FITIVEX-253977 format. One record per residue (C-alpha): residue number from 1; chain; x, y, z. Coordinates in Angstrom, 2 decimals. Each point is the difference from the previous one (the first is absolute). Layout:
n,chain,xx,yy,zz
NUM,A,X,Y,Z
...
! end
This chain:
n,chain,xx,yy,zz
1,A,74.90,-36.40,-52.85
2,A,1.86,-2.95,1.38
3,A,3.06,0.84,-2.06
4,A,-0.09,3.57,1.39
5,A,-0.07,-1.17,3.61
6,A,2.81,-2.37,-0.61
7,A,2.08,2.75,-1.64
8,A,-0.64,2.38,2.94
9,A,0.92,-2.60,2.57
10,A,3.19,-0.75,-1.84
11,A,0.99,3.65,-0.05
12,A,-0.70,0.41,3.76
13,A,1.99,-3.02,1.01
14,A,2.87,1.12,-2.05
15,A,0.26,3.28,1.85
16,A,-0.86,2.21,-2.94
17,A,-1.38,2.73,2.39
18,A,1.74,3.32,-0.16
19,A,2.88,-0.01,2.39
20,A,-0.83,-3.48,1.23
21,A,2.66,-2.69,0.28
22,A,-0.23,-3.00,-2.31
23,A,-1.45,-3.14,1.51
24,A,0.64,-3.56,-0.97
25,A,-2.75,-1.87,-1.52
26,A,-0.16,-2.41,2.91
27,A,-0.37,2.82,2.58
28,A,3.56,-0.11,1.29
29,A,0.69,2.99,2.30
30,A,2.18,2.64,-1.61
31,A,2.67,-0.46,2.64
32,A,0.54,-3.46,-1.23
33,A,0.42,0.98,-3.61
34,A,3.63,-0.59,-0.93
35,A,2.04,3.11,-0.73
36,A,-2.54,2.50,1.55
37,A,0.55,2.36,3.02
38,A,-3.12,1.00,2.02
39,A,-0.84,2.05,3.23
40,A,-0.76,-1.93,3.21
41,A,-3.47,0.56,1.58
42,A,-0.10,1.44,3.68
43,A,-0.46,-2.53,2.80
44,A,-3.54,-0.84,1.03
45,A,-1.78,2.32,2.53
46,A,-1.50,-2.78,2.09
47,A,2.77,-0.18,2.63
48,A,0.00,3.75,0.66
49,A,-3.74,0.13,0.40
50,A,0.11,-2.93,2.36
51,A,2.55,1.75,2.17
52,A,-2.07,3.20,0.19
53,A,-3.19,-1.84,0.80
54,A,1.78,-2.01,2.64
55,A,1.35,3.12,1.65
56,A,-3.43,1.63,0.06
57,A,-1.54,-3.10,1.50
58,A,2.71,-0.09,2.65
59,A,-0.59,3.65,0.93
60,A,-3.74,-0.52,0.20
61,A,0.59,-3.06,2.16
62,A,2.26,1.96,2.39
63,A,-2.52,2.85,0.20
64,A,-2.79,-2.45,0.64
65,A,1.94,-1.66,2.79
66,A,0.83,3.40,1.53
67,A,-3.60,1.16,-0.27
68,A,-1.22,-3.19,1.59
69,A,2.53,0.46,2.82
70,A,-1.14,3.60,0.61
71,A,-3.67,-0.87,-0.14
72,A,-0.10,-3.27,1.86
73,A,2.93,0.10,2.40
74,A,0.73,3.69,0.67
75,A,-3.49,1.28,-0.75
76,A,-1.33,0.40,3.57
77,A,3.19,1.66,1.23
78,A,0.12,2.44,-2.90
79,A,-3.67,0.81,0.39
80,A,0.49,0.87,3.67
81,A,3.05,2.07,-0.81
82,A,-1.86,1.92,-2.70
83,A,-2.91,0.71,2.33
84,A,2.37,1.28,2.68
85,A,1.78,2.28,-2.44
86,A,-3.28,1.40,-1.23
87,A,-1.10,0.77,3.54
88,A,3.26,1.79,0.69
89,A,-0.44,2.10,-3.11
90,A,-3.53,0.91,1.05
91,A,-0.94,1.91,3.13
92,A,0.46,-1.76,3.34
93,A,-3.13,-0.68,2.07
94,A,-1.36,2.22,2.70
95,A,1.76,-0.47,3.32
96,A,-2.23,2.20,2.20
97,A,-3.57,1.19,-0.08
98,A,-0.70,3.71,-0.53
99,A,-0.71,2.41,2.86
100,A,-2.86,2.44,-0.64
101,A,-1.72,2.83,1.87
102,A,-3.66,0.12,1.01
103,A,-1.02,0.98,-3.58
104,A,2.15,-2.67,-1.63
105,A,2.81,2.33,-1.08
106,A,3.33,-1.79,-0.25
107,A,2.53,0.63,2.76
108,A,2.35,-2.91,-0.75
109,A,0.07,-2.40,-2.93
110,A,2.33,-2.46,-1.69
111,A,1.29,0.99,-3.40
112,A,2.50,-1.45,-2.45
113,A,3.21,1.93,-0.64
114,A,2.81,-0.97,-2.33
115,A,3.80,0.08,0.01
116,A,1.62,0.53,-3.40
117,A,3.22,-1.82,-0.88
118,A,2.08,0.43,-3.15
119,A,2.16,-2.67,-1.68
120,A,2.22,1.87,-2.52
121,A,1.40,-3.27,-1.36
122,A,-3.43,-0.66,-1.51
123,A,-0.54,3.48,-1.45
124,A,-0.50,0.35,-3.75
125,A,0.64,3.72,0.31
126,A,2.80,2.04,1.61
127,A,-0.44,0.65,3.74
128,A,-0.31,3.73,-0.68
129,A,-3.02,-0.54,-2.24
130,A,-1.68,-2.26,2.58
131,A,0.70,2.55,2.75
132,A,-1.44,2.86,-2.05
133,A,-3.15,-2.05,-0.66
134,A,-0.50,-0.87,3.67
135,A,0.84,3.45,1.39
136,A,-3.51,1.55,-0.31
137,A,-1.67,-3.01,1.61
138,A,2.42,-0.21,2.93
139,A,0.30,3.80,0.34
140,A,3.76,-0.25,0.20
141,A,2.70,1.56,-2.19
142,A,1.05,-2.16,-2.91
143,A,3.65,0.58,0.90
144,A,-0.48,-1.63,3.41
145,A,-1.71,-3.02,-1.54
146,A,2.68,-0.31,-2.66
147,A,2.74,-0.02,2.63
148,A,-1.80,-2.73,1.90
149,A,-0.52,-2.13,-3.09
150,A,3.67,0.21,-0.90
151,A,1.10,-1.04,3.48
152,A,-0.64,-3.72,-0.59
153,A,-1.36,-2.39,-2.60
154,A,-2.99,-1.35,1.89
155,A,-2.15,0.50,3.10
156,A,0.09,3.82,0.06
157,A,-2.64,1.30,2.44
158,A,-1.45,3.05,-1.71
159,A,-3.03,0.99,2.12
160,A,-2.17,-1.08,2.94
161,A,-3.66,0.60,0.87
162,A,-1.21,0.25,-3.57
163,A,-3.79,0.13,-0.21
164,A,-2.04,-2.53,-1.95
165,A,-0.88,2.63,-2.60
166,A,3.62,1.01,-0.63
167,A,0.99,-3.68,-0.13
168,A,-2.66,-0.58,-2.66
169,A,1.32,2.87,-2.09
170,A,3.58,-1.27,0.30
171,A,-1.13,-3.43,-1.19
172,A,-1.59,1.62,-3.04
173,A,3.41,1.33,-1.04
174,A,0.99,-3.62,-0.78
175,A,3.65,0.62,0.80
176,A,2.14,-3.11,0.29
177,A,2.03,-0.45,3.17
178,A,-2.43,1.62,2.47
179,A,-1.54,-1.88,2.92
180,A,-2.87,1.15,2.26
181,A,-0.21,-1.82,3.34
182,A,-3.34,0.44,1.85
183,A,-0.26,0.19,3.77
184,A,-2.80,0.61,2.49
185,A,0.02,3.34,1.80
186,A,-2.32,1.66,2.53
187,A,-1.32,3.36,-1.14
188,A,-1.56,2.75,2.16
189,A,-2.09,2.38,-2.15
190,A,-0.66,2.48,2.84
191,A,3.73,0.43,0.68
192,A,0.66,1.67,3.38
193,A,-3.65,0.51,1.03
194,A,-0.26,-3.48,1.55
195,A,3.66,-0.89,0.52
196,A,0.03,-0.37,3.82
197,A,-3.29,-1.94,-0.10
198,A,0.37,-2.41,-2.91
199,A,3.77,-0.43,0.42
200,A,2.05,-1.52,-2.79
201,A,1.37,-3.17,-1.57
202,A,3.69,0.14,-0.87
203,A,1.57,-0.91,-3.34
204,A,0.43,-3.59,1.17
205,A,-3.75,-0.32,0.52
206,A,0.23,0.09,3.81
207,A,-2.51,2.04,2.02
208,A,1.73,2.41,2.37
209,A,-2.47,2.37,1.69
210,A,-3.65,0.96,0.29
211,A,-2.93,-2.12,-1.06
212,A,2.17,-1.70,-2.61
213,A,1.82,-1.60,2.94
214,A,-2.82,-0.68,2.45
215,A,-2.40,-1.31,-2.66
216,A,2.48,-1.80,-2.23
217,A,-1.57,-3.43,0.59
218,A,-3.39,1.25,-1.17
219,A,1.49,1.98,-2.86
220,A,2.04,-2.92,-1.31
221,A,-1.56,-1.88,-2.88
222,A,0.18,-3.78,0.38
223,A,2.74,-1.62,-2.14
224,A,-1.15,-2.11,-2.90
225,A,-2.91,2.25,-0.90
226,A,-0.23,0.03,-3.83
227,A,0.71,3.68,-0.46
228,A,2.31,-0.58,-2.99
229,A,-0.94,-2.08,-3.02
230,A,2.42,-1.71,-2.36
231,A,1.35,2.48,-2.49
232,A,1.08,3.62,0.36
233,A,-2.66,1.24,2.43
234,A,0.10,3.77,-0.18
235,A,-1.45,2.22,2.76
236,A,-2.93,2.33,-0.50
237,A,1.75,3.32,0.47
238,A,1.89,-0.20,3.26
239,A,-2.58,-2.10,1.83
240,A,-0.68,-3.71,-0.32
241,A,-3.68,-0.36,0.71
242,A,0.08,-3.47,1.49
243,A,0.04,0.68,3.73
244,A,-2.54,-2.03,1.98
245,A,-0.60,2.76,2.55
246,A,0.94,3.51,1.07
247,A,0.92,1.34,3.43
248,A,-2.32,2.94,0.54
249,A,0.69,2.82,2.47
250,A,-2.39,2.41,1.70
251,A,2.08,2.97,-1.21
252,A,-1.27,2.38,-2.66
253,A,2.61,1.01,-2.59
254,A,-1.79,3.29,-0.72
255,A,-0.07,1.09,3.64
256,A,3.49,-1.39,0.61
257,A,1.42,2.16,-2.79
258,A,-1.73,3.10,1.35
259,A,1.36,-0.71,3.48
260,A,3.50,-0.73,-1.30
261,A,0.19,3.18,-2.06
262,A,-1.39,2.19,2.79
263,A,2.40,-1.57,2.51
264,A,3.02,0.59,-2.20
265,A,-1.05,3.63,-0.54
266,A,-0.28,0.49,3.77
267,A,3.43,-1.49,0.63
268,A,1.52,2.23,-2.65
269,A,-1.75,3.13,1.31
270,A,1.17,-0.48,3.58
271,A,3.29,-1.80,-0.65
272,A,-1.20,-2.92,2.12
273,A,1.90,-3.24,0.51
274,A,-2.84,-2.40,-0.76
275,A,-3.74,-0.37,0.34
276,A,-3.09,-2.11,-0.45
277,A,-3.70,0.50,-0.64
278,A,-2.47,-2.85,0.43
279,A,-3.73,-0.48,-0.62
280,A,-1.88,-2.80,1.77
281,A,-3.59,-1.16,0.14
282,A,-0.87,0.41,3.68
283,A,-2.54,-2.83,-0.02
284,A,2.03,-2.73,-1.71
285,A,3.65,1.04,0.38
286,A,0.53,-0.15,-3.78
287,A,2.60,2.51,-1.12
288,A,-0.85,1.95,-3.15
289,A,3.30,1.87,-0.13
290,A,3.36,-0.41,1.67
291,A,2.45,2.52,-1.42
292,A,3.59,0.13,1.22
293,A,2.72,2.41,-1.08
294,A,2.80,-0.22,-0.87
295,A,-0.95,-3.23,-1.73
296,A,1.78,-2.22,-2.54
297,A,-0.71,-1.45,-3.43
298,A,-0.13,-3.83,0.24
299,A,1.05,-0.20,-3.65
300,A,3.30,1.61,1.01
301,A,0.25,-1.11,3.61
302,A,3.78,-0.28,-0.26
303,A,0.26,3.79,-0.25
304,A,-1.87,0.66,3.27
305,A,1.69,0.58,3.36
306,A,-0.57,-2.89,2.39
307,A,-2.10,2.03,2.43
308,A,-2.61,0.60,-2.72
309,A,-0.57,-3.70,-0.55
310,A,-1.80,-0.32,3.33
311,A,-3.41,1.45,0.75
312,A,0.69,2.26,2.98
313,A,-3.74,0.45,0.58
314,A,0.01,-3.43,1.68
315,A,3.63,-0.27,1.10
316,A,0.97,3.36,1.58
317,A,-1.26,1.59,3.19
318,A,-0.76,3.63,0.77
319,A,-1.72,2.01,2.71
320,A,-3.42,0.93,-1.39
321,A,-0.45,3.15,2.02
322,A,-3.40,1.69,0.04
323,A,-1.57,-2.41,-2.52
324,A,-0.17,-2.46,2.92
325,A,-2.16,2.39,2.08
326,A,-3.35,-1.23,-1.45
327,A,0.90,-3.56,1.08
328,A,0.85,1.14,3.52
329,A,-3.20,2.04,0.25
330,A,-1.92,-3.12,-1.05
331,A,1.77,-1.96,2.76
332,A,-0.95,2.60,2.61
333,A,-3.61,0.14,-1.20
334,A,-0.39,-3.79,-0.18
335,A,1.45,-0.49,3.49
336,A,-2.35,2.66,1.44
337,A,2.84,2.26,1.13
338,A,-1.53,2.94,-1.89
339,A,-3.26,0.99,-1.64
340,A,-0.29,1.77,-3.38
341,A,-1.11,3.26,1.56
342,A,2.68,0.15,2.70
343,A,2.24,3.06,0.29
344,A,3.77,-0.16,0.58
345,A,2.18,2.82,1.24
346,A,3.04,0.54,-2.21
347,A,2.88,1.87,1.68
348,A,2.02,0.14,-3.23
349,A,3.03,-1.51,1.72
350,A,0.39,-2.47,2.88
351,A,2.76,-1.85,1.82
352,A,-0.12,-3.80,0.22
353,A,2.82,-1.38,2.11
354,A,3.12,1.53,-1.56
355,A,-1.63,0.65,-3.36
356,A,-1.70,3.13,-1.30
357,A,-3.01,-0.62,-2.22
358,A,-1.54,2.87,-1.95
359,A,-2.22,0.70,-2.95
360,A,1.51,0.56,-3.41
361,A,-1.03,3.67,-0.04
362,A,0.85,0.80,3.61
363,A,3.18,1.95,-0.79
364,A,-1.81,2.22,-2.49
365,A,-3.32,0.50,1.79
366,A,0.34,-1.20,3.59
367,A,-3.70,-0.70,-0.12
368,A,-1.84,-2.01,2.62
369,A,-3.55,-0.53,1.10
370,A,-2.89,-2.41,0.23
371,A,-0.59,-2.28,-2.98
372,A,-2.69,-2.48,-0.88
373,A,1.14,-3.45,-1.06
374,A,-0.82,1.03,-3.55
375,A,2.20,3.08,0.30
376,A,2.85,-2.06,1.39
377,A,-0.11,-1.87,-3.28
378,A,-0.84,3.05,-2.08
379,A,2.99,1.99,1.23
380,A,2.19,-3.11,0.54
381,A,0.73,0.82,3.63
382,A,2.78,-2.15,1.47
383,A,-0.64,1.17,3.52
384,A,-3.72,-0.64,-0.36
385,A,0.70,-3.58,-1.10
386,A,2.24,-0.61,3.00
387,A,-2.82,1.08,2.31
388,A,-2.53,-2.17,-1.84
389,A,2.09,-3.15,0.37
390,A,0.78,0.82,3.65
391,A,-3.68,-0.53,0.73
392,A,0.41,-3.77,-0.38
393,A,2.37,-2.30,1.96
394,A,3.37,-0.44,-1.67
395,A,-0.40,-3.79,0.16
396,A,-3.27,0.25,-1.93
397,A,1.61,2.24,-2.59
398,A,2.77,-2.55,-0.51
399,A,-2.48,-2.86,-0.27
400,A,-1.81,1.88,-2.75
401,A,3.26,0.27,-1.93
402,A,0.39,-3.78,0.31
403,A,-3.61,-0.63,-1.02
404,A,0.45,2.22,-3.06
405,A,3.03,-2.15,-0.91
406,A,2.54,2.82,0.13
407,A,2.79,-2.56,0.28
408,A,-1.27,-2.19,-2.83
409,A,0.00,0.13,-3.79
410,A,-3.17,0.76,-1.93
411,A,0.05,-3.32,-1.88
412,A,0.11,1.66,-3.41
413,A,0.86,-2.35,-2.88
414,A,3.22,1.83,-0.88
415,A,3.42,-1.41,0.89
416,A,2.32,1.40,2.62
417,A,-2.54,1.47,2.42
418,A,1.62,0.54,3.38
419,A,-1.94,0.46,3.27
420,A,1.03,3.16,1.79
421,A,1.48,-0.37,3.48
422,A,-2.04,1.11,2.96
423,A,1.24,0.70,3.51
424,A,-0.62,-2.57,2.67
425,A,-2.81,0.46,2.46
426,A,2.45,0.74,2.81
427,A,1.80,2.66,-2.02
428,A,-3.23,1.69,-0.97
429,A,-1.47,-0.02,3.52
430,A,3.19,1.19,1.65
431,A,0.54,2.97,-2.31
432,A,-2.61,2.73,0.20
433,A,1.45,1.79,-3.01
434,A,-0.46,-3.05,-2.23
435,A,-3.78,0.08,0.38
436,A,0.06,3.79,-0.46
437,A,1.95,-0.08,-3.29
438,A,-1.95,-2.95,-1.44
439,A,-3.15,2.08,0.61
440,A,1.00,2.34,-2.85
441,A,1.74,-2.60,-2.20
442,A,3.65,0.26,1.06
443,A,1.99,-2.59,1.90
444,A,-1.76,-2.80,-1.89
445,A,0.92,-1.38,-3.42
446,A,-1.89,-1.81,-2.73
447,A,0.00,-0.49,-3.75
448,A,-2.12,2.22,-2.24
449,A,-2.06,-3.11,-0.81
450,A,-0.79,-0.51,3.69
451,A,-1.24,3.56,0.35
452,A,-2.17,-0.47,-3.09
453,A,-1.57,-3.07,1.60
454,A,-0.69,1.86,3.25
455,A,-1.59,2.94,-1.83
456,A,-2.26,-2.37,-1.93
457,A,-1.10,-1.46,3.34
458,A,-1.08,3.46,1.14
459,A,-1.81,0.61,-3.30
460,A,-1.97,-3.22,-0.53
461,A,-1.90,-0.21,3.29
462,A,2.82,-1.44,2.12
463,A,0.91,-3.22,-1.89
464,A,3.65,-0.88,-0.58
465,A,0.42,-1.31,-3.54
466,A,3.05,-1.53,-1.64
467,A,1.64,2.13,-2.71
468,A,0.62,-1.91,-3.23
469,A,0.87,0.42,-3.67
470,A,-0.94,-3.48,-1.27
471,A,-3.44,-0.80,-1.39
472,A,0.98,-3.50,-1.17
473,A,0.54,-2.15,-3.07
474,A,-2.55,0.64,-2.74
475,A,-0.70,-1.69,-3.32
476,A,-0.34,1.69,-3.38
477,A,-3.49,1.33,0.80
478,A,0.91,1.28,3.46
479,A,-1.49,-2.79,2.11
480,A,1.92,-0.81,3.18
481,A,1.81,-3.33,0.07
482,A,1.82,0.70,3.28
483,A,-0.35,2.66,2.68
484,A,2.20,0.58,3.04
485,A,-1.42,-0.82,3.40
486,A,-0.01,2.96,2.36
487,A,-1.00,0.32,3.63
488,A,-3.46,1.36,0.69
489,A,-0.05,3.65,1.14
490,A,0.05,0.48,3.76
491,A,-2.16,2.61,1.74
492,A,2.24,2.22,2.13
493,A,-2.04,3.23,0.21
494,A,-3.74,0.49,0.11
495,A,-1.74,1.64,-2.97
496,A,-0.91,2.90,2.30
497,A,3.65,0.62,0.86
498,A,0.94,-0.19,-3.66
499,A,-2.70,2.48,-0.99
500,A,1.02,2.44,2.76
501,A,3.67,-0.01,-1.07
502,A,-0.99,0.44,-3.65
503,A,-2.00,3.09,0.89
504,A,3.05,1.44,1.78
505,A,2.23,-0.79,-2.97
506,A,-2.49,1.67,-2.33
507,A,0.43,3.18,2.05
508,A,3.76,-0.25,-0.60
509,A,-0.56,0.24,-3.77
510,A,-2.86,2.50,0.21
511,A,1.55,2.51,2.43
512,A,3.34,-1.33,1.24
513,A,3.45,-0.97,-1.20
514,A,-1.36,-2.17,-2.83
515,A,-1.70,2.71,-2.06
516,A,2.35,-0.67,-2.92
517,A,-1.75,-3.36,-0.54
518,A,-3.48,1.45,-0.54
519,A,-1.86,-1.03,-3.18
520,A,-3.06,2.03,-0.88
521,A,-3.20,-1.98,0.47
522,A,1.55,-2.84,2.02
523,A,0.15,-0.62,3.74
524,A,3.53,-1.04,0.85
525,A,1.52,-0.94,3.34
526,A,3.71,0.28,0.57
527,A,2.97,0.60,2.26
528,A,3.37,1.60,-0.56
529,A,3.28,-1.11,1.52
530,A,3.49,1.48,0.30
531,A,2.39,-2.08,2.11
532,A,3.61,0.59,0.87
533,A,2.39,-2.72,-1.13
534,A,2.25,-1.79,2.42
535,A,3.70,0.15,-0.88
536,A,2.45,-2.89,0.20
537,A,0.89,1.09,3.53
538,A,-3.58,-0.33,1.19
539,A,-0.79,3.73,0.17
540,A,-2.41,2.04,-2.05
541,A,1.75,1.99,-2.70
542,A,-1.04,2.53,-2.60
543,A,-1.43,-2.60,-2.38
544,A,-3.73,-0.46,-0.11
545,A,-2.49,-2.36,-1.58
546,A,-3.33,1.43,-1.09
547,A,-3.24,-1.83,-0.64
548,A,-3.71,0.36,-0.59
549,A,-2.84,-2.50,0.12
550,A,-3.28,0.64,-1.80
551,A,-3.26,-1.97,0.24
552,A,-2.92,0.38,-2.41
553,A,-2.88,0.38,-0.21
554,A,-0.74,0.62,3.67
555,A,-3.68,-0.95,-0.28
556,A,0.89,-3.50,-1.22
557,A,3.78,-0.51,0.17
558,A,1.44,-2.01,-2.87
559,A,3.65,0.95,-0.33
560,A,2.90,1.10,2.14
561,A,2.91,1.82,-1.66
562,A,3.33,0.36,1.80
563,A,3.03,2.00,-1.14
564,A,3.36,-0.08,1.79
565,A,2.86,2.25,-1.13
566,A,3.45,-0.57,1.50
567,A,2.20,3.04,0.65
568,A,-1.61,2.76,-2.08
569,A,2.16,3.11,-0.09
570,A,-0.93,3.61,0.66
571,A,-1.44,2.12,2.79
572,A,-3.56,-0.74,-1.06
573,A,0.26,-3.80,-0.15
574,A,-2.82,-1.39,2.14
575,A,-2.68,-2.63,-0.36
576,A,-2.48,2.75,-0.85
577,A,2.15,1.46,-2.78
578,A,1.75,-3.07,-1.41
579,A,-2.14,-3.12,0.52
580,A,-3.55,1.43,0.07
581,A,0.14,1.50,-3.53
582,A,1.42,-3.29,-1.27
583,A,-2.89,-1.97,1.49
584,A,-2.46,2.47,-1.53
585,A,1.41,-0.64,-3.51
586,A,-0.40,-3.74,0.43
587,A,-3.52,0.31,1.45
588,A,-1.11,2.19,-2.89
589,A,0.87,-2.82,-2.40
590,A,-1.41,-2.61,2.36
591,A,-3.51,1.47,0.08
592,A,-0.07,0.07,-3.81
593,A,1.35,-3.51,-0.55
594,A,-2.23,-1.54,2.65
595,A,-3.05,2.07,-0.89
596,A,-0.45,1.35,3.54
597,A,-2.88,2.51,-0.04
598,A,0.24,3.32,1.86
599,A,-1.04,-0.09,3.63
600,A,-3.53,0.83,1.12
601,A,-0.47,3.35,1.69
602,A,-2.35,-1.58,2.53
603,A,1.22,-0.71,3.51
604,A,1.52,-3.43,0.52
605,A,-2.26,-2.03,2.25
606,A,1.63,-1.81,2.90
607,A,3.26,2.00,-0.08
608,A,0.91,2.21,2.90
609,A,0.59,3.39,-1.53
610,A,1.94,1.82,2.72
611,A,-0.22,3.81,-0.09
612,A,3.28,1.83,0.53
613,A,0.62,1.45,3.42
614,A,1.22,3.62,0.00
615,A,3.65,0.17,0.88
616,A,3.06,2.13,-0.39
617,A,1.96,-2.97,-1.38
618,A,1.07,0.41,-3.63
619,A,0.74,-2.44,-2.77
620,A,3.36,-1.75,-0.04
621,A,1.94,-0.33,-3.26
622,A,-0.23,-3.78,0.39
! end
């Protein structure tokens, strides 16, 4: 065994392996064997590996230093910048509180709209493909979008006023090179129904007219309120539900829409210039409807003529005509100049100084005769009214006009109200015709809102209330957080005077010029009016302004409804034919919405029901 191991070792050391080079017995490397040529071995890998490892360590060291710099030195700045960018991507916070009606229906609200920009330099698809993809969402031809995208490499403004829903769908396309910029915008869901009342906020976020202007301090949400959280805060639909309060009005959207539609139909039927119909609570002065036509859409205010941006119901004057007669009768009754059962002789036409005053139907009928005070109202006798007001001293008549604040505004919480001018005491006393014409509602001017206030005073037992459209600021459950301060009502007529005039006005609707306003089962008081319009030269022309006032229910008055129609056209355009049917339409909806029960058939206790006095006088078209 030992000899075998020795033999094997000898063969191995001698290089007897197949293909192996011979080795010297003393272990001399083959390269050192004399006379032999051998291949050189490759250089050692240690240096190369060291270089690679050194480079990796250097890169890691640089990255570590950079990371430490970003985290420790630039960290706060970058964090603030990231938060700011995220807030810009998300929806901006509410700027103004919503405006709602008496039921909480939205009239004005902040919403988020988007502007879409394209940056063709960042597109991964041809501009034509991007345009074709966006076309259905933007509702614009793809060719127009393509032309825009090819006009420049970046910052192409593709569309404005994109809704939150459309913006969400565009984001889902995941197209590179598109940018959606959010901005706050005021939105008016009721469009033109409340335009002259609510007003509008322009595209720069500045309130311009209406309640948006007068109540902007209360509508503004305090800066710094956490309405946007870090990250892309998306709105819920078009409304961000983070407003601390809402500005609530006394108006009823349902009744307002009925009044607006009926008013527009009346204007179209008679080719009238403009008109209004208003509904007010006679006991509180709260308006439930204030329709004006033509109106404007606050969402597109820039398309409206300038004259539509103001509410002419509180800014423009007109001569009320015969609708002022109930107020003058109340003055005469309260001052003791007449009694409810008095009789007045109506000549049909009289001369006052250099002026001829006649009844509206005098040319057609020439009627004259004795009239009760009720019949003076019932037939709208101008001459009869002149004789009634002649029974009191002219100075007392003028003082009543002052006491009823004819030269003052109503104090309504709408902007732009202008007090109507009134003649001086000297002018009124020195001109006999002035007192005569004011007796039947001409020669004196006022706003439609002022006449509404005066009619409510007649209806509610003689108390002058302040018209208003604001209820106040309410929280999410409708509790008041702020309410406007208003003057206490002032007693100007006695309840007996008020009841007597109401009974006369009920006769106007039952048997007189106001029959068109009758509603079966309800006792309604009213008065028609058709006044000539003064031209620019100060003379009465062919233009007329028609009106009708309705009060219901007579047994317990709650509402007064006034319609005024400016320059209706046609031979049959009077208060009885134009304005009275309009008021009836509104009252029919009013009794349903307010749940007013039909009137009792029993006699009304405490009201002077004046029987008609036989007369040859006929009904005027007034």
